[in-house]
C-alpha angles and dihedrals in degrees: 000000000000110000147015134062121301118225128191111251132197112249113261124226136205137050095307092061093056093057096070105056133117122168089353094301122124117223118222111214089191089065093049096255109159114156120207107239103168107097092199090056091048090052090047091053092049091048093049090050089067091217118193123207089248097052126120105215125207110206116190117199100009094174108183095347105261092135094030092067092056092047092053091051092050104041143038099257142345128223108197121196113200129167098194111084091204091058090047091056093046090049093051092044091050094056101031112123093010126114089250096059097086090055094053122085117183122203115193110208149078107300090215091060099036123098101238117226126222114294138165100208134020122208117182140173098186141178105269094232092068097049099109101041090045093050092052092045091053093048091050093051119114134239091043115247123226099239143332124217109197135175107228134177105269094244092053091047089053089055092053094054099037122118120215107270095352136102119273117265145185099035120166101195124204124194117235092234090076089075136073111242095023111237118232090244134050119251139222131210111227127191114208121196117182112230116259115240095029117241111267094253137106103251094214090054090048091049093049093049097048093044091058094043098046093045085088100010095174095055122089116261088238089061094046095050092046091063113114093228093052094047092046091051094047093046093051090051091045092055093045092053091047091052091049091049091052092049092070131241093357086064089092089068113120122242124198127218121229099240095171108151097018107105098329128157091296091073090072090064099039093036108189105336104158114170094190095243123128108240098188133056117241118246108261114234120239099030123153110317093355092246097126091045091051094049092047089054088050092054094044092050090054089054092048092047090061095036089245101124095093096033126103128224091232088066101043126100128220088258091054089052092048090052092046091050091050090053092053092045093049088057093049097258114131136179100209 
């Protein structure tokens, strides 16, 4: 298991409890612990990772070490991040006294809160509920890694490889019977390779924009950017950036928007359930001072300038989002 809080649980009894053991460790399905048990699948993941003998490998959610062993045999070293202290002990016990032990470093902690070290390749079998935040964290990591091979819930994997308005493609499906205990959904192995060279965009800005847009991806952008909460967030950041720029050289300092609630980890569980209702009140024009109304007009003019007001995020390409971000930045509106 890679992320999330660990809570003490009362030991369970009965036949169901005995099904989910390996090396004397009980697996908790509620915490997303699904250990790969199929050796052919483990070998396939290692092969598709393209590991070199000089590679430093980051493994997220090593569990009891079935995949870890193969990674140690293929690469230079493995840094394993595991939140469950029971799994950490099992992992250390498994490799203690073996020739592989001096090439394994185990970090106990939540991968979403840990500072990740340098690595060439990431291999992960993760709890499904952290799919989205982990993917963004990896993509924001510097220096850029060569590739990541991650086991995702199939529906999330489909979202990663989808093209706007097209059928889904490049899916490597894995049956749920390859795990112990079997998850309730099937999985897909996805290989992620960062673009080289990287797109000319601030990743935090990009993350901020797409979070807002995909929070309700089937609504028009005009509707999303009319929401009171969105306008308030953008205006606050706009004023902060302006103040920093006026303060002199330190004006280049980066600010960060509080995007809590906009496309957070919960989206991995709810996926894209959009009931079509507007959850926020629009800002009323002509309020005290007119500042909110003026800023709203500024935002809507940017959308109109790029013909984005009536478009939906679900239909936009990466190029569209890059253009939209450039229009906002040109007018002094930033998302980080």
